[in-house]
N, C-alpha and C positions, 0 to 999 in steps of 0.2 A: 503492500499500500504506498505512496503518494503518504508525503507530512509538508502541509502547506506552509510548519513554525521556521520561514525565511528571509533572509535580508532579499533589498530588493536583487532579482536577478541577474541585471543587464549592468551588477555592479560586482559578482563576486567573477570569487579569482579564480581561471579555466589554471589547469597547471600541466605542464608539457611532459607526453610521454613522450618519445623520440623516435619508438620503434611503432612499425605496424601490426603489431601481435598484440604493445599496448593503446590501438587507435580503435582495434576490435575489442580488447577487454571493458574499456569504458564508453559501449555505445548503448549500454542504461542507465550509465549518468548521461549522457545527450541528450537521448529520450526524455531519464525527469528535469534536466536543464529547459529543453522549450516544454513543454508540460507548466511547470512555472514559471516558463513568458506565456505563455501560455495566458496563467490562473492573473499570472499578478496587471496584462493587462486589465482582466474584465474587474479584477479588484478597481485598481484605477477611476476604470469609465462608473465605478458604482460610485465610489470617492466624492466624485465629480458631480454628479448627478444628483447624491447625498445636499452637494454645496450650494448648488442652485435650485433645486428646491427650497431649502430654509432661507437661500434666501426672493424665491419670493413668495410678494407679502399677499398678493390674491393665487394660491396656489395658480397660477398659467403654467402650456406643458413647459418642459424639461428640456431643451431645445443644443445636441452635441455634435460637432464637427468630428467625424471619421479622420477627420488628418491630422486632428490631435492625435488622434490614438489605434498611429500602426500596427495594423494585424503580424507582432513577429515569425511567422510559420509567412509571414509571404513570400522570404527573400531562400524560403526552403522549397517550397510548393516550387518557384525558376526553378529551383539549380536540378531538383528531380525532373522539370519538365526533360528542362536542358540534358539530362543523364542519359531514360527514360519513356523518354514522348512515345506513342502516344498514352504511357502512363502517366499518372495523372494524383497527383498528393492529394489528398485529403484534411481541411477540414478537424482540428484534433479533438477528439472524445475524451476531457477528464478522464469519463468513470468507467469506461471501457480498458483504459495504460496503457494502450498502445495510437498507438500510428498505420495510418491506415491507404491503400489509392486504389481506385477506379477503374478499371480497364476494359473495354469494350462489353459497355455499360452492369460492371459484377464489381461484386464491392473484398480486396480482399487483404487481410494488413498486411505490411512490412515485412513483415519475416517469413512469408513465400514467396518473396524476391529467389531467383536464383544467386547462388555462393560467390558469385562473382559480379552480382543486382548490388546484393547486400554491403559489401568491396567495397563495391565508389561511394554508395551511400553514406556507409560507413564515415570514410575517411572525409564524404568533401559537407558532408553534416557537422560532425567535428570541428571542422575547420570554416566553419559557417559560423560558430556559434567562440573561437578566438575570436575571427574574420581579424589576420595581425596587414599590417600597414610597415612599409620601411623595414621589408625584414627579405631576410635571404634563404628558402626554401628549395631543401634539396629532395631528393625524391631517388632513391635507388631502388632502378630496375623499374618501374610500373606496370608493367608491362608481365610480369606474374602473377600466372591464374586469370589472366584478362583479356577477354579478346579482343581482336587489335580496335578496333572501332572505339569498344567501349573505352581503352584505355585513353584514345580520340579525346574523347566526351568526356573523361573525367579532369585529362590535362586542362582541357579546352571550359570548364566549367569552374577549376580552379583559378582562372586567374582572376576571372571575372572578380574573384573577392577581395575583398579591402582595396586599399590604393596604395599602388609604387614599389609593387614587389619583384624580387628575382627569385625567376625560377631555373635549380640548378639539377637535370637528369641524369641521371647517371645510367645508361642503357644503353642495349643487348639488340634493341630490337631498328630491323631496315624500315616498322610502318611508320615509328615513332617520333626518328631521323629522317623519315622522306617531311611530312607532315610539320616540323619543326625547321625546315629551311629558311625559310622568312624570316626568323633571330639568325643565335651564334653557332654552330653547330662544332664544337673540336673534335677531328676524329683523334685519338693516344694511340699512336701508332708503333710498333713493336722499336729494342733499342735501338740504337747503333754507335756503329764504334764514332772514335771523335766527341761524344757531345754535343750530337743535333741536338736540338728540342722537339721533343717526340710532339707534342702539341703541332699536329694543323688544321688550322682554318678552312672546314669545307667551305664551297660559295658552288648557288645550284649553276650563275653562269660558266662553272670549267669548262672545260674542252672534254676529258672524261665522264663527268652527268652526262653529254649528247651524246659523246659518243656509248655510253649504257643504257641511253631509251632506248636505238638498235636493237637493244635484244628486251624491250621491256622491263629492264632492272631499271634502278634510283641508287643514287650516294648511299644510303644506306644498305646495303648489298654489302657492303667495306665493314659490318660489324659483325657478320658471320662465323669470317677465320681469314688465316694469315695465305692458304692457299684456297682460291675459289675454283673451282672445277663447273664450267659450262657442261653439259649438259643438254641435248634435245629433249622434247617435252615440255609438260605445264608442271605445276607445283602439284600437279592428285593426277599424272601419268603414270605409267607404270615402270615406263625407263627408270624413271627417279626410284620407286620399292626397288627396283630390280637392284640395280648399280648397289644400292644400300647393302639387300642382301648380299652380294655376294663378294661386297667389298667389306662387313659389318665393323668389324676392329681392325683390319689391319695398315689404313694410314687415315688411322687422329685426327694427322694435321691438315687434308683435305675436305671442302667442306661443300657437296652437290647443290649447284644450283642452276635448276632447267632454265633453258634460257629461251623456247619458243618451238617451231619448227623449222622445217626445210629455210624457212624465208631466212634465219639468224644467220644465214651469210652472205646473203646478199649483197651485204657492203660489207665485203668480209678484206676490202684491201683496209678501207679505213680505222673497220674494227681494229684488225689487227695494229697498225701501227697509234691507235691511241689509249685503245688499250691493255692487249695484249703482250707484246713486247715489252711492256716497262712497267717498275710498276708502281700501286696509283698510293699513298700513304701508305706504307711499310706493306698491301694488299698485294699478291700477285696473284696473276689470272693464265687461267688458261683450257681451251675448249678441246671436245672430247666430242666427236662425228658418226654417227652410221657410213656406211661405206652408201649408202644411195644420198644422201646430202650433200655431196662434193662431188663437184666442177672433175673434168679426168684431168683438164691443167691445171689447178688448184690441187690434186692430189701427186703428180706430180713434184711440183711445186712444195711441198708439206715433206715427201720421202724423200727429195733433197735438202730438207734442211734448211728450206726458204723459210721456216717461220722458226727456228732459232730453240723447238720441241715444244712450244706453246702451243698447239692444236697436235691431234695425233686423230687421225683414221683408224675407227676398230679396220680387221683387217676380212670381215663378211662381211655380207652383204646390207642382213639387220640385228640388231641383238638377239633375235632370236632364229639364228642361224649357229647358237653357240648353244641350242637347248633342243639341237637334234641326235648330239652323242647316242647309237645304239646302247650303249656301257652301259650309260646314264642308266638311258631309262627302264631298262630293265633290272636294276635295281630298285627302281618305282612300281612298276607292276610286279616286284615281287611280292609287297602288301597286298594290292592289292588286287592283284588278278586269282583265280582257285590253281589248284596243281595239273597239272598236266597244261595250263594256258600256251595257244603261241605265241605269245605276249611274254615270258619270260626268253623267247629266244633270243641275240641279238638280233643272229640275219636276220629270224621275218620278221622283226620292229625296222631294220634297213632297209629289206623289198620293200614293207607298205609306204616307208620315208618314199623310194625311189618313182613309187606308181604316182604316185601323186605329186612330187617332184617333178613329173611329163609330164603331169595332166597340166603343171604350173607356170611348164618350159618357156611359152609360147607368150603367153604374159611378163615374162621375166625377158625375153625379148624384144617384145614390144619398151617395155620398160629402158631396155639400153638404147637402145633406137630411138625413142622422142628425147633421152640426155643427151646422146651424142648431138646428133642435128642442133635442137637446141644450142647448145655449146655450138658448132660453129658455127648458128647465123649471128646467136648473140641478140644484142640488143639492137634497135633499131634508130638509126641519129640521123633524123631530119635536121636539124640544128646547117644552116648555112654560114656563109665567110660572110663580112663584113655587110652586117645588117643596114647599117646606120647611114642614112641618110637616100637611103631605096625604099621609092613610094609604094604603094599598097600592089599596087598590078606586079610591078618589080621584084618587091619581096615574094610575091605567092610566087613567079615565075624559082625565085629561086628555090622556093621551099623543093616545089615540085618539080625541076633539076632534082635537087638531091633524094625526093623521093624516088625518081624513074632509080636511080642509080641504087638503093640501096633493096628496089626491087628485083633487079639483076643479081645484085649478090646475093637474096634471097636466094632468089629462081635459081641460081646458081649453083648453091651449096645445098641445096633441096631436090638436085638431079635424082628423078626417080629412079634410073639404074640406081645412081652408088646407094637407094636405101631400100634397094630391092638385096644389092650385092651386100650389107651389113647384115641385114637383118640374118641371111640364107646361114652367112659365116659364126654365126655367132649362137644361131638357134642352131647349128651342126653338130657345133663346141659344145652344147648341155648334151643335148644326145647323146653323141658321143662319149666325153662326161658317164656319163648313165648306164650307156652301153658298157664301159669297162669296171662301170664300181669302184673308180679313183672319187681323187677328195674335192672336185673340182667343183664337183655339180652341188655339194654341202653349205657354198662359201658366194655360192654368184646365182643360183636360187632366192628369189625374196621370201626369206625361211620363215617371215610374219605371216604368208600366207600358208606353207607349209605347216608350221607350226601349229595354226592354229585348226588347217581342217583336221589332221593328226589330234588333236585332245580332242576334237568333238567324236572321231571315229572309234575310239577307244571308251568313251561317253565318259569326261569330263570335262573338265572349263576349262582354259586357259591358265591363268592365275593363278589356280587351282595344282594342275599337272605344272605351271613355275617351278610353285613355293616346294614342291615334291622333289623336282626335278633339282632345283638351290642347295637341296638337304644332303642326298644323296653325292651333289657332285663337288661338291665342300670336305666328302669323307675320303677322297678317291686322288691319288695322284699317279699320271699326271690327272688337272682339270681340265675341266675344257675350256675355261675361263685363264687359262693359262696366259692365252696372249692378255684379258683384262688388266690383268695385274699386273704385266711388266709398264704398261701404259700410266697407270697408274701410280705405279712403286718411281716412272719418270719424273711423271712431276712433282713425286713426293722431293724428290732428293735435285 
């Protein structure tokens, strides 16, 4: 029960506890303070009404100005709305001895909020009671246990409390760093020889930031680690999960960051020059690509060391090509298939894969031809020289002449005979490899399609089969992932 024997709640001293644990432990005291303020306001209204009533000789109606009695709950309601809209904090009811909020026409106690929501409400309400001004406020890792959007709203709400406060946030969150770029962001780089200053001021207009945007990333990425390996896919992609499962704790200095799809190499040269070939604030960047993501001429440059080891390409067409080892699959099927199953035989598993690969060979040849001739044609360039001083008609003629030149070049590269010869030769190599049962077909045929079809044919989902495959592959020596281990070992060293 509340005790209403109190001094003026607006004058009560609020002791500081500098830990979040202390904030959580104080929330009940915070609620008591809020209710004391509500009760104090009611007492002031009643007191003022009695004074006016006693002075009124004719017992005329008493007039009170609401502006003289501001609702102490208003700043809490405003902060609650900033944090958790469309949820709204309701008026305090001392009889219930708890705060409530409304959501979609229903009323709930504040205690029914999620753990993250309660956390930010606890912090902000405690902060509101203290209402610091002219203070330095330090938050250590405000993102802990919070959704990125909720941590952002927490910081934005705290900035509206009090006057002339300076906030210092110690964080590893790329989201918070990115959201703070309009303020001062200081990156603490790894120590270097010579006593160089480790504090590096990060600017949003930095050239590196612009280059990182090509990858769909922000400066906040540097908070993740000292060595960042950009891979294909999105944050929820299977590629990141698979690489993470394969590597486990083998290379703790490396952090995997999805950089998008095949388009991540669209501005290959600029990306390499502005990001990959140099150390950014003490953080080194690397890139690993599936073979299908890299143009042939770029693959040759990378193989010749033009990228100084910052970019590596898988030796096989897809990451899934590494999941076609029949011996590993037999170990998996030993756990799932009954005794006597043909899937206990490596030759049977390989034979089934070859049948699928043979059916996919034309698709693989078409992909190869498409990529090859796309590289030959390149980008179409219609930009004429010496544009200045030309009339509209002259400029149109210049562009049309450029267009004619480009058209002739494209037609020459896309010669019917050349396309047919390429397809026939490539497809024949695949068929010969399948007939001779060498290792070429496992590297060249699109492994993603082969693996997915094979997984379905044995009654397993591709994701589940991958998980079981990885577990078995990591027990074997040599591992089918040895090529991948070597690539990451080069990055780590």
